[in-house]
PyMOL Python script that loads the backbone (N, CA, C, O; Angstrom):
from pymol import cmd

cmd.read_pdbstr("""\
ATOM      1  N   UNK A   1      -3.320   6.711  10.036  1.00  0.00           N
ATOM      2  CA  UNK A   1      -4.389   6.022   9.206  1.00  0.00           C
ATOM      3  C   UNK A   1      -5.116   5.319  10.426  1.00  0.00           C
ATOM      4  O   UNK A   1      -4.724   5.185  11.585  1.00  0.00           O
ATOM      5  N   UNK A   2      -6.204   4.943   9.866  1.00  0.00           N
ATOM      6  CA  UNK A   2      -7.163   4.403  10.960  1.00  0.00           C
ATOM      7  C   UNK A   2      -7.263   2.915  11.053  1.00  0.00           C
ATOM      8  O   UNK A   2      -7.615   2.091  10.209  1.00  0.00           O
ATOM      9  N   UNK A   3      -6.656   2.704  12.946  1.00  0.00           N
ATOM     10  CA  UNK A   3      -5.962   1.244  12.906  1.00  0.00           C
ATOM     11  C   UNK A   3      -6.708   0.191  12.439  1.00  0.00           C
ATOM     12  O   UNK A   3      -6.186  -0.731  11.813  1.00  0.00           O
ATOM     13  N   UNK A   4      -8.023   0.248  12.713  1.00  0.00           N
ATOM     14  CA  UNK A   4      -9.041  -0.658  12.194  1.00  0.00           C
ATOM     15  C   UNK A   4      -8.778  -1.300  10.717  1.00  0.00           C
ATOM     16  O   UNK A   4      -8.707  -2.515  10.527  1.00  0.00           O
ATOM     17  N   UNK A   5      -8.637  -0.258   9.645  1.00  0.00           N
ATOM     18  CA  UNK A   5      -8.430  -0.254   8.071  1.00  0.00           C
ATOM     19  C   UNK A   5      -6.785  -1.280   8.322  1.00  0.00           C
ATOM     20  O   UNK A   5      -6.644  -2.450   7.966  1.00  0.00           O
ATOM     21  N   UNK A   6      -5.590  -0.304   9.107  1.00  0.00           N
ATOM     22  CA  UNK A   6      -4.518  -1.201   9.091  1.00  0.00           C
ATOM     23  C   UNK A   6      -4.667  -2.864   9.258  1.00  0.00           C
ATOM     24  O   UNK A   6      -4.217  -3.678   8.450  1.00  0.00           O
ATOM     25  N   UNK A   7      -5.208  -3.102  10.167  1.00  0.00           N
ATOM     26  CA  UNK A   7      -5.169  -4.292  10.550  1.00  0.00           C
ATOM     27  C   UNK A   7      -5.860  -5.290   9.347  1.00  0.00           C
ATOM     28  O   UNK A   7      -5.596  -6.492   9.368  1.00  0.00           O
ATOM     29  N   UNK A   8      -6.663  -4.785   8.411  1.00  0.00           N
ATOM     30  CA  UNK A   8      -7.302  -5.746   7.260  1.00  0.00           C
ATOM     31  C   UNK A   8      -6.354  -6.103   6.522  1.00  0.00           C
ATOM     32  O   UNK A   8      -6.450  -7.156   5.891  1.00  0.00           O
ATOM     33  N   UNK A   9      -4.975  -5.129   6.416  1.00  0.00           N
ATOM     34  CA  UNK A   9      -4.137  -5.325   5.297  1.00  0.00           C
ATOM     35  C   UNK A   9      -2.952  -6.944   5.619  1.00  0.00           C
ATOM     36  O   UNK A   9      -2.199  -7.192   6.561  1.00  0.00           O
ATOM     37  N   UNK A  10      -3.230  -7.610   4.554  1.00  0.00           N
ATOM     38  CA  UNK A  10      -2.557  -8.706   4.837  1.00  0.00           C
ATOM     39  C   UNK A  10      -1.042  -8.625   4.447  1.00  0.00           C
ATOM     40  O   UNK A  10      -0.773  -8.730   3.250  1.00  0.00           O
ATOM     41  N   UNK A  11      -0.126  -8.465   5.264  1.00  0.00           N
ATOM     42  CA  UNK A  11       1.411  -8.574   4.788  1.00  0.00           C
ATOM     43  C   UNK A  11       1.805 -10.053   4.442  1.00  0.00           C
ATOM     44  O   UNK A  11       1.276 -11.106   4.800  1.00  0.00           O
ATOM     45  N   UNK A  12       2.808  -9.836   3.699  1.00  0.00           N
ATOM     46  CA  UNK A  12       3.433 -11.383   3.564  1.00  0.00           C
ATOM     47  C   UNK A  12       4.465 -11.961   4.881  1.00  0.00           C
ATOM     48  O   UNK A  12       4.427 -11.601   6.057  1.00  0.00           O
ATOM     49  N   UNK A  13       5.189 -12.763   4.369  1.00  0.00           N
ATOM     50  CA  UNK A  13       5.621 -13.156   5.371  1.00  0.00           C
ATOM     51  C   UNK A  13       6.882 -12.479   5.831  1.00  0.00           C
ATOM     52  O   UNK A  13       7.509 -12.746   6.856  1.00  0.00           O
ATOM     53  N   UNK A  14       7.165 -11.568   4.937  1.00  0.00           N
ATOM     54  CA  UNK A  14       8.412 -10.699   4.960  1.00  0.00           C
ATOM     55  C   UNK A  14       8.287  -9.054   5.636  1.00  0.00           C
ATOM     56  O   UNK A  14       9.128  -8.169   5.791  1.00  0.00           O
ATOM     57  N   UNK A  15       6.731  -9.145   5.957  1.00  0.00           N
ATOM     58  CA  UNK A  15       6.284  -7.734   6.215  1.00  0.00           C
ATOM     59  C   UNK A  15       5.905  -7.089   5.232  1.00  0.00           C
ATOM     60  O   UNK A  15       5.633  -5.955   5.625  1.00  0.00           O
ATOM     61  N   UNK A  16       5.735  -7.187   4.159  1.00  0.00           N
ATOM     62  CA  UNK A  16       5.483  -6.534   2.869  1.00  0.00           C
ATOM     63  C   UNK A  16       3.952  -6.670   2.158  1.00  0.00           C
ATOM     64  O   UNK A  16       3.253  -7.674   2.291  1.00  0.00           O
ATOM     65  N   UNK A  17       3.533  -5.395   1.328  1.00  0.00           N
ATOM     66  CA  UNK A  17       2.271  -5.432   0.778  1.00  0.00           C
ATOM     67  C   UNK A  17       2.514  -4.686  -0.276  1.00  0.00           C
ATOM     68  O   UNK A  17       3.004  -3.559  -0.220  1.00  0.00           O
ATOM     69  N   UNK A  18       2.120  -5.388  -1.490  1.00  0.00           N
ATOM     70  CA  UNK A  18       2.104  -4.716  -2.738  1.00  0.00           C
ATOM     71  C   UNK A  18       1.059  -3.569  -2.845  1.00  0.00           C
ATOM     72  O   UNK A  18      -0.149  -3.565  -2.610  1.00  0.00           O
ATOM     73  N   UNK A  19       1.926  -2.577  -3.283  1.00  0.00           N
ATOM     74  CA  UNK A  19       1.386  -0.899  -3.638  1.00  0.00           C
ATOM     75  C   UNK A  19       1.022  -0.848  -5.147  1.00  0.00           C
ATOM     76  O   UNK A  19       1.562  -1.583  -5.974  1.00  0.00           O
ATOM     77  N   UNK A  20       0.227  -0.080  -5.399  1.00  0.00           N
ATOM     78  CA  UNK A  20       0.189   0.668  -6.922  1.00  0.00           C
ATOM     79  C   UNK A  20      -0.192   2.068  -7.023  1.00  0.00           C
ATOM     80  O   UNK A  20      -1.195   2.603  -6.549  1.00  0.00           O
ATOM     81  N   UNK A  21       0.799   2.615  -7.743  1.00  0.00           N
ATOM     82  CA  UNK A  21       0.555   4.106  -8.055  1.00  0.00           C
ATOM     83  C   UNK A  21      -0.254   4.363  -9.317  1.00  0.00           C
ATOM     84  O   UNK A  21       0.245   3.882 -10.335  1.00  0.00           O
ATOM     85  N   UNK A  22      -1.413   5.030  -9.465  1.00  0.00           N
ATOM     86  CA  UNK A  22      -2.128   5.115 -10.745  1.00  0.00           C
ATOM     87  C   UNK A  22      -2.486   6.846 -11.009  1.00  0.00           C
ATOM     88  O   UNK A  22      -2.813   7.582 -10.078  1.00  0.00           O
ATOM     89  N   UNK A  23      -2.410   7.119 -11.839  1.00  0.00           N
ATOM     90  CA  UNK A  23      -2.666   8.469 -12.815  1.00  0.00           C
ATOM     91  C   UNK A  23      -3.941   9.081 -12.286  1.00  0.00           C
ATOM     92  O   UNK A  23      -4.922   8.410 -12.605  1.00  0.00           O
ATOM     93  N   UNK A  24      -4.136   9.832 -11.787  1.00  0.00           N
ATOM     94  CA  UNK A  24      -5.527  10.107 -11.522  1.00  0.00           C
ATOM     95  C   UNK A  24      -6.343  10.609 -12.674  1.00  0.00           C
ATOM     96  O   UNK A  24      -7.571  10.531 -12.679  1.00  0.00           O
ATOM     97  N   UNK A  25      -5.624  11.137 -13.670  1.00  0.00           N
ATOM     98  CA  UNK A  25      -6.636  11.856 -14.886  1.00  0.00           C
ATOM     99  C   UNK A  25      -6.609  10.383 -15.809  1.00  0.00           C
ATOM    100  O   UNK A  25      -7.752  10.127 -16.189  1.00  0.00           O
ATOM    101  N   UNK A  26      -5.719   9.480 -16.207  1.00  0.00           N
ATOM    102  CA  UNK A  26      -5.661   8.691 -16.844  1.00  0.00           C
ATOM    103  C   UNK A  26      -5.869   7.475 -16.769  1.00  0.00           C
ATOM    104  O   UNK A  26      -5.979   6.787 -17.784  1.00  0.00           O
ATOM    105  N   UNK A  27      -5.983   6.866 -15.252  1.00  0.00           N
ATOM    106  CA  UNK A  27      -6.403   5.803 -14.755  1.00  0.00           C
ATOM    107  C   UNK A  27      -4.947   4.782 -14.870  1.00  0.00           C
ATOM    108  O   UNK A  27      -4.924   3.730 -14.230  1.00  0.00           O
ATOM    109  N   UNK A  28      -3.821   5.172 -15.689  1.00  0.00           N
ATOM    110  CA  UNK A  28      -2.766   4.603 -16.019  1.00  0.00           C
ATOM    111  C   UNK A  28      -1.883   4.088 -14.803  1.00  0.00           C
ATOM    112  O   UNK A  28      -1.525   4.849 -13.903  1.00  0.00           O
ATOM    113  N   UNK A  29      -1.536   2.640 -14.847  1.00  0.00           N
ATOM    114  CA  UNK A  29      -0.492   2.427 -13.360  1.00  0.00           C
ATOM    115  C   UNK A  29       0.589   2.831 -13.894  1.00  0.00           C
ATOM    116  O   UNK A  29       1.139   2.548 -14.958  1.00  0.00           O
ATOM    117  N   UNK A  30       0.837   3.498 -13.081  1.00  0.00           N
ATOM    118  CA  UNK A  30       2.144   4.233 -13.131  1.00  0.00           C
ATOM    119  C   UNK A  30       3.501   3.332 -12.404  1.00  0.00           C
ATOM    120  O   UNK A  30       4.643   3.352 -12.862  1.00  0.00           O
ATOM    121  N   UNK A  31       3.116   2.646 -11.317  1.00  0.00           N
ATOM    122  CA  UNK A  31       4.122   1.998 -10.667  1.00  0.00           C
ATOM    123  C   UNK A  31       3.818   1.047  -9.445  1.00  0.00           C
ATOM    124  O   UNK A  31       3.148   1.423  -8.484  1.00  0.00           O
ATOM    125  N   UNK A  32       4.476  -0.473  -9.579  1.00  0.00           N
ATOM    126  CA  UNK A  32       4.162  -1.109  -8.598  1.00  0.00           C
ATOM    127  C   UNK A  32       5.800  -1.440  -7.751  1.00  0.00           C
ATOM    128  O   UNK A  32       6.948  -1.588  -8.169  1.00  0.00           O
ATOM    129  N   UNK A  33       5.106  -1.454  -6.273  1.00  0.00           N
ATOM    130  CA  UNK A  33       6.045  -1.515  -5.049  1.00  0.00           C
ATOM    131  C   UNK A  33       5.584  -2.350  -3.989  1.00  0.00           C
ATOM    132  O   UNK A  33       4.502  -2.936  -4.025  1.00  0.00           O
ATOM    133  N   UNK A  34       6.337  -2.405  -3.112  1.00  0.00           N
ATOM    134  CA  UNK A  34       6.142  -3.180  -2.025  1.00  0.00           C
ATOM    135  C   UNK A  34       6.335  -1.838  -0.864  1.00  0.00           C
ATOM    136  O   UNK A  34       7.076  -0.860  -0.961  1.00  0.00           O
ATOM    137  N   UNK A  35       5.255  -2.257   0.376  1.00  0.00           N
ATOM    138  CA  UNK A  35       5.342  -1.013   1.561  1.00  0.00           C
ATOM    139  C   UNK A  35       5.452  -1.723   2.705  1.00  0.00           C
ATOM    140  O   UNK A  35       4.547  -2.539   2.885  1.00  0.00           O
ATOM    141  N   UNK A  36       6.413  -1.645   3.650  1.00  0.00           N
ATOM    142  CA  UNK A  36       5.926  -2.182   4.923  1.00  0.00           C
ATOM    143  C   UNK A  36       5.095  -1.730   5.750  1.00  0.00           C
ATOM    144  O   UNK A  36       4.421  -0.841   5.230  1.00  0.00           O
ATOM    145  N   UNK A  37       4.734  -2.005   7.189  1.00  0.00           N
ATOM    146  CA  UNK A  37       3.980  -1.301   7.797  1.00  0.00           C
ATOM    147  C   UNK A  37       3.878   0.013   8.186  1.00  0.00           C
ATOM    148  O   UNK A  37       2.887   0.716   8.387  1.00  0.00           O
ATOM    149  N   UNK A  38       5.522   0.326   8.291  1.00  0.00           N
ATOM    150  CA  UNK A  38       5.611   1.957   8.596  1.00  0.00           C
ATOM    151  C   UNK A  38       4.919   2.737   7.571  1.00  0.00           C
ATOM    152  O   UNK A  38       4.027   3.578   7.683  1.00  0.00           O
ATOM    153  N   UNK A  39       5.674   2.158   6.296  1.00  0.00           N
ATOM    154  CA  UNK A  39       4.706   3.244   5.263  1.00  0.00           C
ATOM    155  C   UNK A  39       3.741   3.115   4.741  1.00  0.00           C
ATOM    156  O   UNK A  39       3.355   3.987   3.963  1.00  0.00           O
ATOM    157  N   UNK A  40       3.106   2.137   4.949  1.00  0.00           N
ATOM    158  CA  UNK A  40       1.614   2.158   5.013  1.00  0.00           C
ATOM    159  C   UNK A  40       0.833   3.412   5.907  1.00  0.00           C
ATOM    160  O   UNK A  40       0.069   4.278   5.480  1.00  0.00           O
ATOM    161  N   UNK A  41       1.345   3.161   7.383  1.00  0.00           N
ATOM    162  CA  UNK A  41       0.968   4.140   8.503  1.00  0.00           C
ATOM    163  C   UNK A  41       1.437   5.472   7.877  1.00  0.00           C
ATOM    164  O   UNK A  41       0.536   6.298   8.025  1.00  0.00           O
ATOM    165  N   UNK A  42       2.365   5.931   7.317  1.00  0.00           N
ATOM    166  CA  UNK A  42       2.471   6.979   7.110  1.00  0.00           C
ATOM    167  C   UNK A  42       1.783   7.978   5.826  1.00  0.00           C
ATOM    168  O   UNK A  42       1.892   9.201   5.744  1.00  0.00           O
ATOM    169  N   UNK A  43       0.990   6.980   4.791  1.00  0.00           N
ATOM    170  CA  UNK A  43       0.565   7.387   4.084  1.00  0.00           C
ATOM    171  C   UNK A  43      -0.003   8.537   4.104  1.00  0.00           C
ATOM    172  O   UNK A  43      -0.541   8.978   3.088  1.00  0.00           O
TER     173      UNK A  43
END
""", "prot")
cmd.dss("prot")
cmd.show_as("cartoon", "prot")
cmd.util.cbc("prot")
cmd.orient("prot")
């Protein structure tokens, strides 16, 4: 992942950010979860 984009993400005090998975076909939200910096980098 581009470091400049990663630096714009605001992680909370526990080092997590909310992430959402969404169906490409229907637009329906499938899951809400939290990811740390390492998980976001591996995207």
